[in-house]
C-alpha positions as CSV (number, residue, x, y, z in Angstrom):
1,X,0.0,0.0,0.0
2,X,1.3,3.4,-0.9
3,X,2.2,5.7,2.1
4,X,-0.5,8.3,1.1
5,X,-3.2,5.6,1.0
6,X,-2.0,4.0,4.3
7,X,-2.0,7.4,6.0
8,X,-5.6,8.1,4.9
9,X,-6.7,4.7,6.2
10,X,-4.9,5.3,9.5
11,X,-6.5,8.7,9.9
12,X,-10.0,7.4,9.1
13,X,-9.7,4.5,11.6
14,X,-8.2,6.5,14.5
15,X,-9.9,9.9,14.4
16,X,-13.2,10.5,16.1
17,X,-13.5,14.2,15.7
18,X,-17.3,14.6,15.8
19,X,-19.3,15.6,12.7
20,X,-21.2,18.6,14.0
21,X,-24.1,18.5,11.5
22,X,-27.6,17.2,12.1
23,X,-30.1,16.9,9.2
24,X,-33.6,18.1,10.2
25,X,-36.7,19.0,8.2
26,X,-37.5,22.7,7.7
27,X,-40.8,22.2,9.6
28,X,-39.1,21.2,12.8
29,X,-39.0,24.7,14.4
30,X,-36.9,24.9,17.6
31,X,-34.9,21.8,16.8
32,X,-31.9,23.9,15.7
33,X,-31.7,25.8,19.0
34,X,-31.7,22.6,21.1
35,X,-29.1,20.9,18.8
36,X,-26.9,24.0,19.1
37,X,-26.7,23.5,22.9
38,X,-24.4,20.6,22.1
39,X,-22.5,22.4,19.3
40,X,-24.5,20.7,16.6
41,X,-25.5,22.5,13.4
42,X,-29.0,21.8,12.1
43,X,-29.2,21.7,8.3
44,X,-31.5,20.6,5.6
45,X,-28.5,19.1,3.7
46,X,-27.7,15.4,3.9
47,X,-25.9,14.4,7.1
48,X,-25.0,11.1,8.9
49,X,-27.5,11.8,11.6
50,X,-31.0,13.0,10.8
51,X,-34.4,13.7,12.3
52,X,-37.6,12.8,10.4
53,X,-41.1,13.7,11.4
54,X,-44.6,12.2,11.1
55,X,-45.6,10.6,7.8
56,X,-43.3,12.6,5.6
57,X,-41.9,11.1,2.5
58,X,-38.6,10.6,4.2
59,X,-40.2,8.8,7.2
60,X,-42.3,6.5,4.9
61,X,-39.2,5.7,2.8
62,X,-37.5,4.6,6.0
63,X,-40.5,2.4,7.1
64,X,-42.3,4.7,9.5
65,X,-45.9,4.5,8.2
66,X,-49.2,5.6,9.7
67,X,-52.2,3.3,10.2
68,X,-55.9,4.3,10.1
69,X,-55.9,4.0,13.9
70,X,-55.3,7.1,16.0
71,X,-54.5,7.8,19.7
72,X,-55.1,10.9,21.8
73,X,-51.7,11.9,23.3
74,X,-51.5,13.8,26.5
75,X,-49.1,11.8,28.7
76,X,-45.9,10.1,27.6
77,X,-43.5,7.5,28.8
78,X,-39.8,7.8,27.8
79,X,-37.5,4.8,27.9
80,X,-34.6,6.9,28.9
81,X,-36.4,8.1,32.1
82,X,-39.3,5.7,32.7
83,X,-40.1,7.3,36.1
84,X,-40.5,10.8,34.5
85,X,-44.0,12.3,34.1
86,X,-44.3,14.1,30.7
87,X,-47.4,15.9,29.7
88,X,-48.3,17.9,26.6
89,X,-49.9,21.2,27.3
90,X,-52.2,20.7,24.2
91,X,-53.1,17.1,23.7
92,X,-53.1,15.9,20.1
93,X,-54.8,13.1,18.1
94,X,-51.9,11.3,16.5
95,X,-51.9,8.4,14.0
96,X,-50.5,5.0,15.3
97,X,-47.5,4.2,13.2
98,X,-45.8,1.0,12.2
99,X,-42.1,0.9,12.5
100,X,-39.3,-0.6,10.5
101,X,-37.8,-3.9,11.7
102,X,-35.2,-3.3,14.3
103,X,-36.3,0.2,15.3
104,X,-35.6,1.2,18.9
105,X,-38.6,2.8,20.6
106,X,-37.8,5.7,22.9
107,X,-41.1,7.4,23.6
108,X,-44.7,6.0,23.7
109,X,-48.1,7.2,24.6
110,X,-48.4,6.3,28.3
111,X,-51.8,4.5,28.2
112,X,-51.6,2.5,25.0
113,X,-47.9,2.2,24.3
114,X,-48.3,3.6,20.8
115,X,-44.8,4.7,19.5
116,X,-44.1,8.4,19.4
117,X,-40.3,8.4,18.9
118,X,-38.1,5.7,17.6
119,X,-34.7,5.3,15.9
120,X,-32.7,3.1,13.6
121,X,-29.0,3.0,12.9
122,X,-27.7,3.4,9.4
123,X,-24.3,2.5,7.9
124,X,-23.1,6.0,8.3
125,X,-25.1,7.2,11.4
126,X,-28.7,7.0,12.5
127,X,-32.2,8.3,12.0
128,X,-34.6,9.5,14.7
129,X,-38.3,9.5,13.9
130,X,-40.8,11.7,15.8
131,X,-44.5,11.3,15.3
132,X,-45.0,15.1,15.5
133,X,-42.7,18.1,15.6
134,X,-41.1,18.8,19.0
135,X,-42.6,22.3,19.4
136,X,-41.6,25.9,18.9
137,X,-38.8,25.8,21.5
138,X,-37.7,22.4,20.4
139,X,-38.6,20.4,23.6
140,X,-42.3,21.0,24.4
141,X,-43.4,17.6,23.2
142,X,-40.1,15.6,23.3
143,X,-37.8,16.8,26.1
144,X,-35.4,13.9,25.5
145,X,-35.2,13.6,21.7
146,X,-31.6,14.8,21.5
147,X,-30.6,12.3,24.2
148,X,-32.1,9.6,22.0
149,X,-29.8,10.6,19.2
150,X,-26.8,10.1,21.5
151,X,-28.2,6.6,22.3
152,X,-28.1,6.0,18.6
153,X,-24.4,6.9,18.4
154,X,-24.3,10.7,17.8
155,X,-21.1,12.2,19.3
156,X,-21.3,15.9,20.3
157,X,-18.1,17.8,19.3
158,X,-17.4,19.5,22.7
159,X,-16.6,18.9,26.3
160,X,-17.3,21.3,29.2
161,X,-15.6,20.9,32.6
162,X,-16.4,24.2,34.4
163,X,-19.7,23.5,36.2
164,X,-20.3,23.9,39.9
165,X,-23.0,21.9,41.8
166,X,-24.5,22.1,45.2
167,X,-24.5,19.0,47.3
168,X,-26.6,18.2,50.4
169,X,-25.7,14.9,52.0
170,X,-29.3,14.4,53.2
171,X,-30.2,13.4,49.6
172,X,-27.2,11.0,49.2
173,X,-27.1,9.0,52.4
174,X,-26.2,5.7,50.9
175,X,-24.0,6.7,48.0
176,X,-20.3,5.7,48.2
177,X,-18.0,8.8,48.1
178,X,-15.7,7.5,45.5
179,X,-18.6,6.8,43.2
180,X,-20.0,10.3,43.8
181,X,-16.7,12.1,43.1
182,X,-16.0,10.0,39.9
183,X,-19.5,10.7,38.7
184,X,-19.1,14.4,39.3
185,X,-15.8,14.6,37.3
186,X,-17.3,12.6,34.5
187,X,-20.2,15.1,34.4
188,X,-17.7,18.0,34.0
189,X,-18.1,19.3,37.6
190,X,-15.2,21.5,38.5
191,X,-16.4,22.3,42.0
192,X,-18.9,20.9,44.5
193,X,-20.4,23.1,47.2
194,X,-20.9,20.8,50.2
195,X,-23.5,21.7,52.8
196,X,-21.5,22.6,55.9
197,X,-24.3,22.7,58.5
198,X,-24.8,18.9,58.8
199,X,-21.2,18.6,60.0
200,X,-21.1,21.7,62.2
201,X,-21.9,19.9,65.5
202,X,-18.9,17.6,65.5
203,X,-20.5,14.2,65.2
204,X,-17.6,11.8,64.5
205,X,-19.5,9.5,62.2
206,X,-20.5,12.5,60.0
207,X,-17.0,13.9,60.2
208,X,-15.6,10.6,58.8
209,X,-18.1,10.6,56.0
210,X,-17.1,14.2,55.1
211,X,-13.4,13.4,55.2
212,X,-14.0,10.4,52.9
213,X,-16.0,12.6,50.5
214,X,-13.4,15.4,50.4
215,X,-10.6,12.8,49.9
216,X,-12.5,11.3,47.0
217,X,-13.0,14.7,45.4
218,X,-9.3,15.4,45.7
219,X,-8.4,12.1,44.0
220,X,-10.8,13.0,41.2
221,X,-9.6,16.6,40.8
222,X,-12.9,18.1,41.9
223,X,-12.7,21.2,44.1
224,X,-14.7,21.1,47.4
225,X,-16.3,24.3,48.9
226,X,-17.9,24.5,52.3
227,X,-21.4,25.9,51.7
228,X,-22.6,28.0,54.6
229,X,-26.2,29.2,54.9
230,X,-25.7,31.9,57.6
231,X,-27.6,33.1,59.6
232,X,-28.6,29.4,59.8
233,X,-25.8,27.6,61.7
234,X,-26.9,24.1,62.6
235,X,-29.6,22.1,64.4
236,X,-27.3,21.7,67.4
237,X,-26.5,25.4,67.6
238,X,-30.3,26.2,67.6
239,X,-30.9,23.7,70.4
240,X,-27.9,24.6,72.6
241,X,-28.1,28.4,72.3
242,X,-31.8,29.3,72.5
243,X,-30.9,32.9,73.5
244,X,-29.3,33.3,70.1
245,X,-32.4,32.5,68.1
246,X,-33.3,35.3,65.8
247,X,-36.8,36.8,66.3
248,X,-39.4,37.9,63.9
249,X,-41.5,41.1,64.2
250,X,-44.2,38.9,65.7
251,X,-41.9,37.8,68.5
252,X,-41.5,34.3,67.2
253,X,-38.4,32.2,66.9
254,X,-37.2,32.7,63.3
255,X,-37.6,29.1,62.1
256,X,-38.5,29.9,58.5
257,X,-38.8,27.1,56.0
258,X,-35.9,24.8,56.6
259,X,-33.5,27.4,58.0
260,X,-33.3,28.2,61.7
261,X,-31.9,31.7,61.9
262,X,-29.4,32.9,64.5
263,X,-29.0,36.5,65.6
264,X,-25.6,37.4,64.2
265,X,-26.2,41.0,65.4
266,X,-25.5,39.8,68.9
267,X,-21.7,39.8,69.5
268,X,-21.8,36.8,71.9
269,X,-23.9,34.7,69.5
270,X,-21.8,35.8,66.5
271,X,-18.6,34.7,68.4
272,X,-20.1,31.3,69.2
273,X,-21.0,30.9,65.5
274,X,-17.5,31.9,64.4
275,X,-15.8,29.5,66.7
276,X,-17.9,26.6,65.3
277,X,-17.4,27.7,61.7
278,X,-13.6,28.0,62.4
279,X,-13.6,24.3,63.6
280,X,-15.6,23.3,60.5
281,X,-13.2,25.1,58.1
282,X,-9.9,24.1,59.7
283,X,-10.9,20.5,60.6
284,X,-11.4,19.5,56.9
285,X,-9.5,20.0,53.6
286,X,-11.6,22.6,51.9
287,X,-10.6,24.4,48.7
288,X,-13.1,27.2,49.2
289,X,-16.1,28.6,51.1
290,X,-19.5,29.7,49.8
291,X,-21.1,32.4,52.0
292,X,-24.7,32.0,50.9
293,X,-27.7,34.1,51.5
294,X,-26.5,36.1,54.4
295,X,-29.3,38.6,54.7
296,X,-32.7,38.8,56.3
297,X,-36.3,37.7,55.8
298,X,-38.7,37.9,54.1
299,X,-40.1,38.3,50.6
300,X,-43.4,39.3,52.1
301,X,-42.0,42.4,53.7
302,X,-43.8,44.2,56.6
303,X,-47.1,42.7,55.4
304,X,-46.2,39.5,57.3
305,X,-44.6,40.2,60.6
306,X,-44.4,36.5,61.4
307,X,-41.6,36.1,58.9
308,X,-39.8,39.5,59.1
309,X,-36.3,39.7,60.7
310,X,-34.1,40.8,62.4
311,X,-36.0,41.5,65.7
312,X,-33.7,39.9,68.2
313,X,-33.2,42.3,71.2
314,X,-29.6,43.0,70.0
315,X,-31.0,44.1,66.6
316,X,-33.8,46.2,68.1
317,X,-31.4,48.0,70.4
318,X,-29.0,48.8,67.5
319,X,-31.8,50.0,65.3
320,X,-33.2,52.2,68.0
321,X,-29.8,53.7,68.7
322,X,-29.4,54.5,64.9
323,X,-33.0,55.4,64.1
324,X,-34.4,56.9,67.3
325,X,-37.3,54.4,67.5
326,X,-37.9,50.8,68.4
327,X,-38.6,49.0,65.0
328,X,-41.4,47.1,66.7
329,X,-43.3,50.4,66.5
330,X,-43.6,49.7,62.7
331,X,-46.2,47.1,63.7
332,X,-48.2,49.0,66.2
333,X,-51.4,49.5,64.2
334,X,-52.4,52.4,66.4
335,X,-49.1,54.2,66.4
336,X,-47.7,57.0,64.3
337,X,-44.9,54.8,62.9
338,X,-47.1,51.9,61.7
339,X,-45.4,50.8,58.5
340,X,-48.2,51.5,56.0
341,X,-49.0,54.8,57.7
342,X,-45.4,56.0,57.9
343,X,-43.5,54.7,54.8
344,X,-40.6,57.0,55.7
345,X,-40.2,55.0,59.0
346,X,-40.3,51.7,57.2
347,X,-37.8,53.0,54.6
348,X,-35.4,54.1,57.4
349,X,-35.5,50.7,59.0
350,X,-35.1,48.9,55.6
351,X,-32.1,51.0,54.8
352,X,-30.6,50.3,58.2
353,X,-31.2,46.6,57.8
354,X,-29.5,46.6,54.4
355,X,-26.5,48.3,55.9
356,X,-26.4,45.7,58.7
357,X,-26.5,42.9,56.1
358,X,-23.6,44.4,54.3
359,X,-21.6,44.9,57.5
360,X,-22.2,41.2,58.4
361,X,-21.1,40.1,54.9
362,X,-18.0,42.2,55.1
363,X,-17.2,40.9,58.6
364,X,-17.7,37.2,57.7
365,X,-15.7,37.6,54.4
366,X,-12.8,39.0,56.5
367,X,-13.2,36.2,59.0
368,X,-13.2,33.5,56.2
369,X,-10.1,35.1,54.6
370,X,-8.3,35.2,57.9
371,X,-9.2,31.6,58.7
372,X,-8.4,30.1,55.3
373,X,-6.0,32.6,53.6
374,X,-5.7,30.5,50.3
375,X,-9.4,29.5,50.0
376,X,-11.5,30.5,47.0
377,X,-14.4,32.6,48.4
378,X,-17.9,32.7,46.9
379,X,-20.9,34.8,47.9
380,X,-24.3,33.5,46.8
381,X,-26.8,36.3,46.6
382,X,-30.4,36.8,45.4
383,X,-30.7,39.1,42.3
384,X,-31.6,42.7,43.1
385,X,-31.1,44.2,39.6
386,X,-34.3,42.9,38.1
387,X,-36.1,42.7,41.4
388,X,-35.0,46.0,43.0
389,X,-37.2,45.4,46.1
390,X,-34.8,42.7,47.3
391,X,-32.8,45.4,49.1
392,X,-35.9,46.6,50.9
393,X,-37.4,43.1,51.6
394,X,-34.2,41.2,52.4
395,X,-31.4,43.7,52.7
396,X,-29.6,42.3,49.6
397,X,-27.5,44.9,47.7
398,X,-25.2,43.4,45.0
399,X,-23.8,46.8,44.0
400,X,-22.6,47.6,47.6
401,X,-21.4,44.0,48.1
402,X,-19.2,44.1,45.0
403,X,-17.8,47.4,46.1
404,X,-16.4,46.0,49.3
405,X,-12.6,46.4,49.8
406,X,-12.4,42.5,50.0
407,X,-12.6,42.0,46.2
408,X,-11.3,38.5,46.2
409,X,-14.6,36.6,45.9
410,X,-17.0,35.4,43.2
411,X,-20.6,36.7,43.3
412,X,-22.9,33.8,42.5
413,X,-26.2,35.4,41.4
414,X,-29.4,33.4,42.0
415,X,-31.4,33.2,38.8
416,X,-34.0,36.0,39.2
417,X,-37.6,34.6,39.3
418,X,-39.1,37.7,37.6
419,X,-37.3,36.8,34.4
420,X,-38.1,33.1,34.3
421,X,-40.9,33.8,31.8
422,X,-38.4,35.1,29.3
423,X,-36.8,31.7,28.9
424,X,-33.1,31.0,28.5
425,X,-32.6,34.3,26.7
426,X,-32.6,36.0,30.0
427,X,-29.0,35.2,30.9
428,X,-27.6,37.7,28.4
429,X,-29.7,40.4,30.0
430,X,-28.6,39.3,33.5
431,X,-25.0,39.4,32.6
432,X,-25.3,42.8,31.0
433,X,-27.1,44.2,34.1
434,X,-24.3,43.1,36.5
435,X,-21.3,43.8,34.2
436,X,-21.2,47.6,35.2
437,X,-20.8,46.5,38.9
438,X,-17.3,45.0,38.4
439,X,-14.5,45.5,35.9
440,X,-13.8,41.7,36.0
441,X,-16.5,39.5,34.5
442,X,-14.8,36.5,36.0
443,X,-16.1,37.6,39.4
444,X,-19.7,36.9,38.3
445,X,-21.4,33.5,38.2
446,X,-25.0,32.4,37.8
447,X,-26.9,29.9,40.0
448,X,-29.7,27.8,38.4
449,X,-32.3,26.1,40.5
450,X,-33.0,22.6,38.9
451,X,-36.0,21.8,41.1
452,X,-39.7,20.9,40.7
453,X,-41.7,24.0,40.1
454,X,-44.7,24.8,42.2
455,X,-46.9,25.8,39.3
456,X,-47.9,23.4,36.5
457,X,-45.3,23.5,33.8
458,X,-45.0,21.6,30.5
459,X,-43.7,19.1,29.5
460,X,-42.2,18.4,32.9
461,X,-42.4,19.9,36.4
462,X,-38.6,20.2,36.6
463,X,-36.2,21.7,34.0
464,X,-35.2,18.6,32.1
465,X,-34.0,17.5,28.7
466,X,-34.0,20.2,26.0
467,X,-35.1,22.8,28.5
468,X,-32.3,21.9,30.8
469,X,-29.7,21.9,28.0
470,X,-30.9,25.2,26.7
471,X,-30.8,26.9,30.2
472,X,-27.3,25.7,31.0
473,X,-26.0,26.5,27.5
474,X,-27.3,30.0,27.5
475,X,-26.2,30.6,31.1
476,X,-22.7,29.4,30.1
477,X,-22.6,31.9,27.2
478,X,-23.3,34.8,29.6
479,X,-21.2,33.8,32.6
480,X,-17.8,32.5,33.3
481,X,-19.2,29.9,35.7
482,X,-22.6,28.1,36.0
483,X,-23.7,26.5,39.3
484,X,-26.6,24.0,39.6
485,X,-28.8,23.6,42.6
486,X,-28.6,20.9,43.3
487,X,-26.6,17.9,42.0
488,X,-29.1,15.1,43.0
489,X,-32.0,16.9,41.2
490,X,-30.3,16.6,37.8
491,X,-31.9,13.7,35.9
492,X,-29.6,10.8,34.8
493,X,-30.0,11.6,31.1
494,X,-29.1,15.2,31.7
495,X,-26.2,14.5,33.9
496,X,-24.7,12.4,31.0
497,X,-25.1,15.4,28.6
498,X,-24.0,18.1,31.1
499,X,-20.3,17.9,30.1
500,X,-21.2,18.0,26.4
501,X,-22.9,21.4,26.5
502,X,-21.2,23.8,24.2
503,X,-21.7,27.1,26.0
504,X,-20.6,29.2,23.0
505,X,-18.0,26.8,21.6
506,X,-18.3,26.2,17.8
507,X,-16.7,24.5,14.9
508,X,-15.3,27.1,12.4
509,X,-13.9,24.7,9.9
510,X,-13.7,20.9,9.6
511,X,-11.9,18.8,7.0
512,X,-14.1,16.1,5.4
513,X,-12.3,13.3,7.1
514,X,-12.0,15.1,10.4
515,X,-8.2,15.3,10.3
516,X,-8.2,19.0,10.8
517,X,-10.6,21.1,12.8
518,X,-10.7,24.8,13.6
519,X,-12.7,25.5,16.8
520,X,-13.2,28.5,19.0
521,X,-14.9,29.3,22.3
522,X,-15.2,32.3,24.7
523,X,-14.3,29.9,27.6
524,X,-11.8,27.1,28.0
525,X,-13.2,24.0,26.4
526,X,-12.7,20.5,25.3
527,X,-12.9,19.1,21.7
528,X,-13.9,15.5,21.1
529,X,-10.9,13.8,19.6
530,X,-9.5,10.3,19.8
531,X,-5.8,9.8,20.0
532,X,-2.9,12.3,19.8
533,X,-3.4,15.8,18.4
534,X,-1.3,18.7,17.0
535,X,-2.7,22.0,18.4
536,X,-1.7,25.3,16.7
537,X,1.3,23.5,15.2
538,X,2.6,21.6,18.3
539,X,2.1,18.2,19.9
540,X,-0.6,18.7,22.6
541,X,-0.4,17.1,26.0
542,X,-3.7,18.2,27.5
543,X,-5.8,15.2,26.5
544,X,-7.6,12.3,28.0
545,X,-7.4,10.3,24.8
546,X,-11.0,11.2,23.8
547,X,-10.8,14.9,24.4
548,X,-8.2,17.7,23.8
549,X,-8.5,20.4,26.4
550,X,-8.0,23.9,24.9
551,X,-7.6,27.5,26.1
552,X,-10.3,30.0,25.3
553,X,-10.1,31.5,21.8
554,X,-9.6,29.9,18.3
555,X,-7.4,26.9,17.8
556,X,-6.4,24.6,14.9
557,X,-6.4,20.9,15.9
558,X,-4.9,18.3,13.5
559,X,-3.9,14.7,13.4
560,X,-0.2,14.0,13.7
561,X,1.4,12.6,10.6
562,X,2.4,9.3,12.2
563,X,0.8,7.2,14.8
564,X,4.0,7.1,16.9
565,X,3.6,10.9,17.6
566,X,2.8,10.6,21.3
567,X,3.5,12.9,24.3
568,X,5.6,11.4,27.1
569,X,2.5,11.7,29.3
570,X,-1.0,13.1,29.2
571,X,-2.6,15.8,31.4
572,X,-6.0,14.1,31.7
573,X,-7.7,16.9,33.6
574,X,-6.6,20.3,34.7
575,X,-9.1,22.0,36.9
576,X,-7.9,25.5,36.1
577,X,-7.8,27.8,33.1
578,X,-5.2,26.5,30.6
579,X,-3.1,29.2,28.9
580,X,-0.6,27.2,26.9
581,X,0.9,23.8,26.6
582,X,3.7,22.0,24.7
583,X,5.9,18.9,24.6
584,X,9.7,19.1,24.7
585,X,11.3,15.7,24.5
586,X,10.5,13.9,27.9
587,X,8.9,17.1,29.3
588,X,5.3,18.2,29.3
589,X,5.0,22.0,29.9
590,X,1.9,24.1,30.4
591,X,0.8,27.4,32.0
592,X,-2.4,28.0,33.8
593,X,-4.2,30.4,36.1
594,X,-6.5,29.5,39.0
595,X,-8.0,31.3,42.0
596,X,-7.9,28.2,44.3
597,X,-5.3,25.4,44.1
598,X,-5.4,23.7,40.7
599,X,-6.1,20.0,40.7
600,X,-4.4,18.0,37.9
601,X,-4.7,14.4,36.8
602,X,-2.0,12.6,34.9
603,X,-1.7,9.2,33.3
604,X,1.8,8.8,34.6
605,X,3.7,10.1,37.6
606,X,6.4,12.6,36.7
607,X,9.9,12.1,37.9
608,X,10.2,15.8,38.6
609,X,7.6,18.6,39.0
610,X,8.8,22.2,38.6
611,X,6.6,25.3,39.0
612,X,8.0,28.5,37.7
613,X,11.4,26.7,37.5
614,X,11.5,25.5,41.1
615,X,10.8,22.0,42.4
616,X,7.3,21.6,43.8
617,X,5.6,18.9,45.8
618,X,2.2,18.4,44.1
619,X,1.3,15.5,46.5
620,X,1.0,13.0,43.7
621,X,-1.4,10.2,44.7
622,X,-2.1,7.1,42.6
623,X,-5.6,5.8,41.8
624,X,-6.7,2.9,39.6
625,X,-6.9,5.2,36.5
626,X,-4.6,8.1,37.1
627,X,-2.2,10.1,39.3
628,X,-3.8,13.1,41.1
629,X,-2.0,16.2,42.4
630,X,-2.5,19.8,43.3
631,X,-0.7,22.9,41.9
632,X,-0.5,26.3,43.6
633,X,-3.2,29.0,43.0
634,X,-2.4,31.9,40.8
635,X,-0.8,32.1,37.4
636,X,2.1,29.6,36.9
637,X,4.2,27.7,34.4
638,X,4.7,24.0,35.0
639,X,7.3,21.5,33.8
640,X,6.7,17.8,34.3
641,X,9.7,15.7,33.6
642,X,9.1,12.0,32.7
């Protein structure tokens, strides 16, 4: 065989750079937007993977044919998530179809089992048939149609490894820590925010479970943050220090929803809380701390005094000293300062309360920085740009918070409920509204609640499937970091696709055989690629054999000209922002930047590790599949000698 022919055969057999095109009919509105969440380009041109709908000529040619029988479709069952309840907002009368031999049925009408979505593999790819179009947004009738295509062999072109998730151990009591940590890394989770309050009271059994979880995260290269929900401290603190319980305007203990609030305005109570938090932070190997929702209650404002805080004696005394009146006077219906009769009195108290919340945030940020000087700090805060009454109702003020002298924290913005009706497009508006508050967009992140909604929503009660993919993709385009509340509420099918969400990455050019790809992204990203790769002209070491990990920007990825072109070792996972990488003989070199310590996973242990030219102890630890280590925070250049 001539060398040119041999090389072409070798490239064709070893490369798996994904074909980003998906053939769809022009009538399938919304399909293109959902496909784009995974970096796929919807086209009417012929492609290896295609979607056909109803009794179209294309569907009938493939063997999907209607019968005279019909079925009224309102509820569905999906084989990828059999427990999921799926409802169509507008039921339809749909023909019952016969399917070609060997077709895999994915979705059926719940009562009769009539097929509504099925697929078949072809020599070059696969076909997914849908009985009706998915809907204007691309997921109203079939939330999991894109997931079905992946079951048929479709390979998305990108990988994403920048997501944060919230973790509450109450929902994962029987899950083994190593399994959890490995699952998170495989899902592209860079950091897990672990609820700290269950471990505050010092139970040794709980402490051992936490140590095991944090050790597992370390081995998998996942950062672990201590998630605090002050002024909630813990159940034990609430029981042992009843004098520290926050009070509502109605004189009740402030046990609101699941949180049991403590009066941090009282110096003695605040000191007790700090001592416990210090034990929690220094007793375990945390990479960061999330100071979440440190402000007051409630969204109902003065109209519901049974939920309004803070009215602990310490807060009332401080407010009276500052305002000249006891804030309880705001709820004396016969008095001159009754809140609805004296709006200026209510405003004065609301302003004082917002200032108190800001002082508490500043004090606790300073305490956290002093306790863990190298920790990555995050502040989770409700939105107040699109819901400006949040400052009045809760004391939340993002502008004042970001202006604090302690600038070394990320503001994690809770997805504002007033904009939910706008759909995924809202994240561009949210990012634009917060950008003027800071000169560094990297300080801003967005928190999405993936939970069952109270109101009836279609096709599912929880954001799932195409809706989930679209939300996370659009949020990732607007913000450097996306956090999901919470990890156990993400469906299994969605968890599998979470690391494949493009978040703005796109294929610019692709050679017909996939041997050369030009790709770009506004964030660091991974490109699906089997085997070794040449990136921007040099052999590239940041690869896990199925993905090349790339810095933000535009890059040219090519196949090496011979199969023996291999780096001396591979950087399987770098939980930091890569800036550059190269191979020099037996050395792998790369530079990165990271706010916390930077976890790194290798396929081999290096004989020598140098950071900025000096020997460095990365604490290499061997697992069954890799070597894990930690590199210092900041911007550094690393040389690994093998």
